N, C-alpha and C positions, 0 to 999 in steps of 0.2 A: 250596555246601549236602553235605555231608560228615557221616561221622563217627569220633568221633575216634579213631585207628590205635589207641591205647592200647587198645580195646576188644575187639580183636582178640585181644588176649593175657591178656581176663581169663578168669576160673573159668565165671562167668555170661554170657559172651558172648551165648549160642546165647537164654538168658530174652531180653537184653537186647534182640538184635538181633529176634527174633521178635516182641517188642510195639511196637518203635518199627517193624517193617512192616506192623502190622494196625493201629498207629494211622494209619499216611497211607494207606492202603489205606481205612480208615474216614472222612478226608477227601477226599477225593478223590475216595469212591464218590457221598457227600450233593453235593457240588458237582457232580458229572456225573447227579445227581439234577432237583438245582435245574437246573438248567440244560435239559432238559427240559420239566418243569413250567416254566419258564418259554417256552421254546417251544410247547408248546401251548395256554398264554394270549395270548401275540402269530398263532398260525393264527387262535384264536377269534375276538378283534380285527377281525381281517383278514378274517376269513370271516361276518363278523355275527352273528354267536351270542352274543350278549349273554347269554344266559340259562349257556350253559355255561360262558362267562367267568365271572361271577360267585356261579354255584353250584356247580363244578365246580376251574376253575385255580386262586381263590383262596383256594377253602379246601385244598387240596391246597398249594401254596406255606404256608400259615400253618402249617400241620401238620406240613408234612414240618422246615420252622424252628424251630419250637417245639421240637418233639422229638431232631430230628438235628441240627440249627443248635447249640443248646442244649450237646450232648455234643459237639459238636465243638472249641466253645468252651473247655469242660473240656479239651478234649484239650491244647489252645494255650497253655490257663494253667499245666497243669500240667507245658507243657515252657517256659515262662517265668521259672517259681518258682524261685526260690534257696535251696534247700532244705537247704543248706550253714550257712545263719546261725541262730543262734536264734531262736526265736517271740517275736514281741515281749507274746507274750502269759503265756508262763513265768511260772511262779510261783517267781521267786529271791528 
């Protein structure tokens, strides 16, 4: 995985690279937070703390993925969308 070397010669290289790094950091951060919540849930289950599992770990997991997981999904969809093609909704 890498960046096209042509970006290093572009006038908007700094804006592009900063945007790319910021989005990659957000995705990695959400993955790390999700792993932390999952491990917290496993610890609650292992220790037999059923109330803490259902009323702390599960709501945290749902809220984390519903807000930040959706944001990560939108970032990835934007990366995979080909904007060079005309829109199928255009009024030609």
